[in-house]
N, C-alpha and C positions, 0 to 999 in steps of 0.2 A: 669142585665136585665135575664140572661141564667137561672137563679133560679124560676124569675116568670114566664116568658114563659114555663119551665119545668111544674109549676105548673098548669096551661091553656091546658095543654095539647099541646102544642108546639113542635115541633122537633128544636134540635140547628141549622139546618140549612137554616131554613124558612128566618132569617132576612139577613143573607149571600150572600142567593140565590138572595133574592129582590132588594139587596144593588149590587150585580152584574151586573144583568139584566138593571139595570137602568133604567126601561120604556121599554124596547126590549118584543116583544114574548119571552119565553121561553116555555121548556118543563121539569118535573122535574118528574124522575121514580125511586122510591120507597118504600121500604117495609114496611116503618113505617111515613106515610103522615097521617094525622088525621083531623077530621074537623075541631078543631082549626087552623090546616094550613091554610085549605081551606080558612077559614075566614077571616087570618090575610093577606093573599096573597090577597085576594079578596079587602081588606079595604084597602090598603099600595101600590098597583102597579098598574102603567094605562095602564099596556101594557096587553096585552092577557098573560096567562099563563095557562096550562094543567099540572096539579100535578096530575100523573097516580100513581094508589099505584097497586103495582105487590104483588102476593105471594111467600113468602122466601121461602117454600115449594117448589114451583115450579120454580121458576125465570122466567124470560120472556117469554112468550109462543106468539103463531102465533096471539091469540086473542089481544095479549097487543099492538103486532106489526101494527097491522091493524087498533087500537084504533087510537095509534100516528099516521100511516101515515093518517087517516081521517081527524084528529086534523089537519096534517101540509095541506094536502091540504085544506081544508076549511079556511088556514088563507093565501094562495097563494101559499105553500111553494111546494114541489116536484109534479112534474108533469108528472112524469114515474111510473111503477108500482117497489116494493119493491122488490131487485132483478136484476131491470132490470140494462143494461150497459146504461151509457151517452151519 
């Protein structure tokens, strides 16, 4: 399936990540996430998922952390500000 997935533009990590998540919510941060990955996850993953693409030239930025924090907050995740002690 890897060769067929690659031809469809899907990353090799997509199927293993969804299998590992086993229906649980997850966040995937990568610089190679494609629309094909998003479509496959939406069709094959029962839980919530955030596929967050980062710019490989910049790495993770404050905007990336904010986007992930907001998604987690909406899922009932962290109730404290990033960087705050618990």
